[in-house]
N, C-alpha and C positions, 0 to 999 in steps of 0.2 A: 504494499500498500503506499508506503513512504518513497518506493523508486518510483511508483503513478504518482503522484504527487511532485515529486521532484521534473518529473518529464513534463507536465503540463506547466510548472514555474518554470522551465527553461525555456517551455517553447513561446512562454509570454515573454519575457524576456527578450528572446532572437526578435518575434514581431514588433514590441517596442523599439529595439533598438533600426530596427528596419526601416520604419515609419518618423525616423529622424532623417532620413535623406529625402530629397527630393523628386521624389517617381511622380507618377500618376494613379487615380484610381485602378486600373488596370491592373497595373503592378501590385500596387497592394493585395487587390482582392484574389488576383494570382495567386500570391506570395500565399495567401490564409486557404485557399482551396487545397493547397498543397500541403500545408502542414498539418488541417484537419484531416485530411485524409488519411495521413500519415499516424497522426494521433489516434484515429477509431478504426484503420484498420478495415475500411470501406472499398468496394470498386469505384466509386467516384464521387465528389462532391462539388456543387454547383451552385452560381451566385448570380440572380442578378437584380440590376442596381439602377435608379433611376438617377441620373444627372441632374444638376440645377434648369439646364434647359430643356429638361423633360425625354432627354435623349436614355435610349436604354443603354446599358453598360452589362456585360456577360462575362465571367469567368468560370473555368472548371479543371479539375485534375483528378486524375484517374487514366487507365487504361483506353477507357470508349469515351473521353474526354472532348476530342473532336464531333462526333455525334452526340455527345451529351449538350455543346455548347447549343449545338443546330433544336435540339429538342427543345431547352431549356429557353431559348428564344423562341420558339414557334409556338410555347406554352403562355410567355407574355405577349406577343404580338394576336394568339389568337384570342386571349383574354380582351383587349383592346376591340379586335373588330370585334366582339361581341356586346360592347359596350360598360365591359368592366374594368378598375384601374387596372395597371400594370408595374410594376409586380403587384401582386395582391396584399394589403395591408392583414398581415395576420398574425392570429394569436399561435405557438407554439404545437405542433401537431406531431409529436413523437414517432408515429407509425401508423403508416397508410397503406393498405394491402391494393395497390394500383390495377390489379386484377379482378377486383371489385368494386372499384373508385367511379361514382358517377357524377363526374365532375364537368365544368363546363370546357373542357379542353380536350377533347375526345382524340382528335388527330394526334397532339404533341405526345399523351398518354399510352398509343398505339406506338407510338417511334420507341418510348422507352423499352414497352414490353417486348420490341421485338431485340434489343439490343439486351436482353435479361434481366431489365431490373425488374422486379416485382413489388419492391417496397421504397417506401419515402417517408423521408422526417422533413417537415418544413418549418423552416422557423423565421424569425423577423430579424432584418439589419435595422438595427434603431439608428436615427437623425438627430439633428439637435431638435428636439419638441415634436417630432415623427418618424414615423417608420418610411425610411428612404428604401428599402426593399427587402427580398427574402433571402436565404442560401439553405441550401440544399443539402439531405446527405442520402444516397441510393444504395440500395442492396439486391442481393438474388433473391436469399429467401427470410433473411434476420438482418436486422438493424441492431445497435449496442442500445445499452439502457438508457432509461432515462436522464439517468444521473449524470452518466458520462456527454449527454445530449445537450445537457445543463452547464457541464465543464466547459464546454465548447464553443457554449453562447456566451460566456464569459468573454472568449476571445475573439469573438466575433464583435462584443458590444468595445473592445479594447480598438481593433483594428478599426473601429469607423469614428471612433474619437480621436485616434490617432490622424486618420485620415482626415479628419473639419480641421483638425490643428495644425495639419498640414498645409491644407486649404490656405488658410486664414496668413497662415506664415507668409505662404508663396505671393499673397494676395498683397501684405505687408510688404513685403519685400520689393513687390511691383512698383506699390503705391509710393515708396520711398525712392525708388528710381527715377520714376515720371518727375515727383516733385524737383528731385536732385538737378535733373536735366533742367525740366523750367526755370529753375534758380537759373543757371547755368548761361542760357540762352539769356534772362533777363539781363544777367551780367552784362554778357556781352554787344548787347543792342543799348543798351543804359551807357555803356562806351561808346561806342560810335556817334551817341548821339552827342556826346560831349564832345568827342573830336571835330564832326563836324560841325556843332555849332560855334565852336571857336573858330575853326576855320575860315566857315562861311558869316561871321559876325552876326549869328542869327539865335532866339532865342532856343532851347530845348526841344521845345514841343515844336517849332517850325523844322527842326532838323529832323526831328521822326516822322513828320509829314512828309517831307521830301524823300526821307529814307523809304518809308512804306509806298510811296507811293512809284519809286524806282521798283521795287520786290516783285508790286502788284503788274506794271505795266511789264515787266520782263518773264512774271511768273514763275518765281523763284521766290524761296522763302526767305521770310524776312530775317531771320538769324544768320543764313549764311552769307545775305548781302551784308551786313552788318560786319561780319567777322571777315569777309573781304576787304572792307573798309579800313578796318581796324589795320590788317596785315600789308595793307597798300597795295594789295594786287587789285583794287578797284576806286578809279577815281573818280568819285561820281560827279558828274555833273549837277550846277547847282539848280539851275534852273529856276519856271517860276514857283515862288510855295502862294500858297490861297492866305 
């Protein structure tokens, strides 16, 4: 029992370390599927996840992972075509016998049965205040017990928390880079304004008007024109100033 606990703890640590890197949703979910399949010792594990823009993202691990991805995506698409949300916000279902399952995705169920998958567990992928997707455990005749699946759910929760944190970090880094670039551009433009104002004996506002007019008439970015003026690559004609 202690060895089993240590194994789950080690996987939680390894997943946490992975989530500190700047991967995308597919990378995280694919690694989650791979590790959960090994921990549970099942034929396959699959994920269907809804992106912020509504697009479906999927991942799977196992000997039949390629076919499984087709089946899980077909399930989600079939649900959408039938007017249901995809993926379905579900409560955990720990053991579904697909041979007697009378659901709303008969074509997808048929694909799974054709792969020899006769049992499935369906559990939620939690997001911030909502269910963002589902993850599924597939078996031939049996599935892990409810306690094992509950343990795996803790790793699913950890994965989604880390994914949300990674996205926030990437957004913050992107925003910081944009603000830094905007500030640098502003500095270059202000320098060009001062240079032209002194050279032409104009106010800074009039110098900016002339700078902007040249950029527009030549279909160039204002910051690029300003940079050329400062570096003396461009001798801007004074021209009329309104």
